[in-house]
TORMIMAR-694664 format. One record per residue: x, y, z of N, C-alpha, C in turn. Coordinates in steps of 0.05 Angstrom, whole numbers, padded with zeros to 5 digits. Layout:
R  n.east  n.north    n.up  ca.east  ca.north   ca.up  c.east  c.north    c.up
R       X        Y       Z        X         Y       Z       X        Y       Z
...
END
This chain:
R  n.east  n.north    n.up  ca.east  ca.north   ca.up  c.east  c.north    c.up
R   00016   -00022  -00001    00000    -00004  -00001   00018    00023  -00002
R   00017    00039  -00025    00031     00065  -00022   00021    00083   00002
R   00047    00095   00014    00043     00119   00032   00045    00142   00027
R   00028    00160   00033    00020     00193   00023   00026    00202   00040
R   00043    00226   00044    00045     00247   00063   00031    00271   00059
R   00006    00276   00067   -00013     00297   00060  -00004    00321   00079
R   00000    00347   00062    00015     00365   00080  -00004    00389   00076
R  -00023    00395   00093   -00047     00409   00082  -00058    00426   00117
R  -00060    00450   00114   -00066     00465   00138  -00097    00465   00144
R  -00112    00467   00117   -00143     00468   00118  -00151    00444   00129
R  -00166    00445   00151   -00175     00420   00160  -00200    00405   00142
R  -00213    00425   00130   -00233     00412   00111  -00219    00399   00089
R  -00205    00410   00077   -00187     00401   00055  -00176    00375   00063
R  -00166    00375   00088   -00147     00356   00097  -00165    00332   00102
R  -00189    00330   00111   -00207     00314   00119  -00219    00297   00093
R  -00225    00316   00072   -00237     00306   00050  -00217    00287   00035
R  -00190    00302   00031   -00176     00291   00014  -00164    00265   00022
R  -00157    00264   00050   -00148     00238   00069  -00166    00215   00069
R  -00188    00222   00070   -00214     00198   00068  -00212    00193   00038
R  -00211    00207   00020   -00215     00196  -00012  -00197    00184  -00020
R  -00171    00192  -00010   -00147     00176  -00013  -00143    00151  -00006
R  -00156    00149   00023   -00151     00120   00035  -00177    00102   00022
R  -00198    00111   00017   -00211     00092   00000  -00207    00085  -00027
R  -00181    00100  -00039   -00170     00087  -00064  -00149    00070  -00058
R  -00144    00058  -00027   -00125     00040  -00022  -00100    00054  -00014
R  -00096    00079  -00012   -00071     00090   00001  -00072    00094   00027
R  -00041    00086   00039   -00040     00094   00064  -00033    00128   00072
R  -00050    00143   00083   -00047     00170   00091  -00036    00179   00114
R  -00009    00192   00114   -00004     00212   00136  -00009    00236   00137
R  -00015    00251   00158   -00020     00279   00156   00000    00299   00171
R   00007    00317   00156    00023     00341   00169   00007    00365   00166
R   00006    00384   00183   -00011     00410   00180   00006    00434   00181
R   00027    00432   00176    00044     00459   00170   00071    00449   00158
R   00083    00462   00147    00104     00460   00129   00129    00448   00150
R   00137    00461   00172    00154     00448   00190   00147    00416   00199
R   00123    00411   00202    00114     00384   00210   00119    00364   00188
R   00112    00378   00162    00111     00363   00138   00145    00352   00138
R   00165    00366   00140    00190     00362   00132   00198    00336   00154
R   00191    00347   00179    00196     00324   00198   00180    00294   00190
R   00154    00299   00187    00145     00277   00183   00156    00260   00153
R   00163    00273   00139    00175     00261   00115   00203    00246   00123
R   00212    00256   00139    00239     00242   00148   00230    00219   00163
R   00210    00221   00182    00207     00203   00198   00188    00174   00178
R   00173    00181   00166    00158     00163   00152   00167    00154   00126
R   00181    00172   00110    00192     00166   00085   00170    00156   00067
R   00150    00172   00058    00130     00166   00042   00138    00166   00012
R   00120    00152   00001    00124     00142  -00029   00121    00167  -00041
R   00102    00186  -00035    00097     00211  -00052   00088    00232  -00026
R   00090    00257  -00034    00085     00281  -00013   00058    00299  -00032
R   00040    00308  -00021    00024     00320  -00031   00024    00350  -00011
R   00038    00368  -00021    00043     00392  -00012   00029    00416  -00018
R   00014    00426   00004    00001     00454   00000   00025    00476   00001
R   00026    00495  -00019    00040     00510  -00018   00040    00535   00002
R   00010    00540   00011    00012     00566   00029   00005    00555   00057
R   00026    00545   00073    00025     00539   00095   00034    00554   00118
R   00027    00550   00148    00038     00566   00165   00063    00553   00176
R   00076    00562   00189    00106     00560   00205   00125    00556   00180
R   00125    00543   00156    00142     00539   00137   00128    00539   00109
R   00128    00551   00093    00111     00550   00068   00118    00527   00050
R   00101    00516   00034    00109     00492   00012   00132    00496  -00001
R   00141    00518  -00009    00160     00527  -00026   00189    00514  -00010
R   00189    00528   00016    00214     00527   00031   00213    00493   00041
R   00190    00486   00047    00191     00459   00055   00200    00438   00038
R   00195    00443   00010    00204     00429  -00009   00231    00426  -00015
R   00240    00452  -00018    00268     00458  -00022   00284    00443   00001
R   00281    00443   00026    00289     00428   00048   00287    00398   00039
R   00269    00390   00032    00266     00362   00027   00287    00353   00003
R   00279    00368  -00021    00293     00363  -00041   00329    00362  -00040
R   00337    00377  -00017    00362     00385  -00014   00373    00359   00008
R   00359    00346   00020    00371     00326   00036   00374    00303   00026
R   00390    00288   00030    00395     00263   00018   00377    00232   00022
R   00363    00238   00045    00343     00220   00055   00319    00223   00038
R   00314    00251   00032    00286     00252   00022   00284    00263  -00008
R   00307    00268  -00015    00305     00283  -00045   00295    00267  -00069
R   00292    00243  -00066    00276     00225  -00089   00252    00219  -00083
R   00241    00229  -00058    00209     00230  -00058   00197    00250  -00078
R   00174    00237  -00093    00158     00258  -00107   00143    00275  -00091
R   00140    00298  -00104    00125     00321  -00092   00101    00334  -00110
R   00080    00329  -00105    00060     00344  -00120   00049    00371  -00105
R   00057    00393  -00113    00049     00419  -00104   00015    00419  -00107
R   00003    00425  -00089   -00026     00431  -00086  -00033    00457  -00074
R  -00041    00474  -00096   -00046     00507  -00084  -00074    00512  -00100
R  -00081    00530  -00095   -00099     00554  -00100  -00085    00571  -00124
R  -00060    00576  -00118   -00045     00593  -00136  -00047    00581  -00163
R  -00060    00589  -00181   -00066     00585  -00210  -00061    00605  -00230
R  -00045    00619  -00223   -00035     00642  -00237  -00012    00638  -00256
R  -00007    00654  -00277    00012     00644  -00295   00040    00650  -00277
R   00056    00630  -00289    00084     00625  -00270   00083    00613  -00245
R   00057    00609  -00232    00058     00594  -00207   00066    00564  -00211
R   00058    00550  -00231    00069     00521  -00234   00101    00522  -00235
R   00107    00538  -00257    00138     00540  -00257   00151    00546  -00233
R   00143    00565  -00214    00153     00570  -00188   00149    00545  -00170
R   00130    00527  -00173    00128     00508  -00153   00148    00487  -00168
R   00151    00482  -00190    00172     00462  -00198   00197    00472  -00197
R   00207    00498  -00200    00235     00509  -00187   00241    00502  -00162
R   00219    00502  -00146    00221     00494  -00117   00231    00470  -00114
R   00228    00450  -00131    00235     00424  -00131   00209    00404  -00130
R   00188    00414  -00135    00163     00396  -00138   00163    00379  -00167
R   00153    00357  -00164    00155     00340  -00188   00129    00343  -00200
R   00108    00354  -00193    00085     00362  -00211   00071    00386  -00193
R   00046    00394  -00205    00033     00411  -00196   00002    00408  -00202
R  -00018    00414  -00183   -00042     00407  -00184  -00058    00434  -00169
R  -00080    00444  -00184   -00092     00462  -00167  -00117    00456  -00151
R  -00125    00475  -00134   -00153     00471  -00117  -00173    00490  -00130
R  -00197    00472  -00131   -00204     00456  -00114  -00197    00429  -00129
R  -00190    00405  -00115   -00178     00381  -00123  -00199    00367  -00144
R  -00188    00358  -00167   -00201     00346  -00184  -00191    00315  -00179
R  -00202    00300  -00163   -00190     00273  -00157  -00183    00253  -00179
R  -00201    00248  -00199   -00188     00235  -00223  -00159    00241  -00232
R  -00157    00267  -00237   -00135     00284  -00242  -00111    00281  -00226
R  -00116    00282  -00200   -00097     00281  -00182  -00082    00252  -00177
R  -00108    00233  -00180   -00100     00204  -00173  -00080    00194  -00202
R  -00086    00207  -00223   -00071     00199  -00242  -00041    00216  -00246
R  -00040    00237  -00233   -00010     00242  -00229   00001    00227  -00205
R  -00010    00220  -00190    00004     00208  -00166   00012    00177  -00177
R  -00005    00165  -00194    00000     00141  -00203   00027    00148  -00227
R   00026    00165  -00239    00048     00172  -00259   00072    00173  -00245
R   00072    00184  -00222    00095     00189  -00207   00107    00167  -00193
R   00091    00152  -00177    00094     00126  -00164   00108    00105  -00187
R   00097    00108  -00210    00108     00087  -00230   00131    00098  -00245
R   00135    00122  -00243    00163     00134  -00251   00190    00117  -00250
R   00205    00116  -00263    00232     00097  -00256   00248    00109  -00236
R   00247    00142  -00229    00264     00153  -00213   00247    00157  -00184
R   00224    00142  -00183    00211     00146  -00155   00217    00129  -00131
R   00212    00134  -00108    00222     00112  -00089   00202    00089  -00084
R   00180    00086  -00106    00161     00070  -00105   00175    00040  -00113
END
């Protein structure tokens, strides 16, 4: 069962997405801010991380840069989840080290496709 670390500060989004991912067969661990997300990534070594970019304590861009700079977590695929859907936001997330980008509100089939693509990619930890 692939393990997903969901880093999301909004309780309603976190609850809805974690339940839907669990129903699809994923083990979901949750962090509520960027600092906790970095700590939990080191502790749980998830197969993939879903990273909200607007987070308290440490934003998603900073947390992603830290995870991609660390030997232990640099190969874990990260999908940026954000309401930032302006021109250049995708490029900014990819420049921070995210492997993919998806916008809120979440369209589950599209997100699941991105998750599976990254889990099945040759360079992933899967």
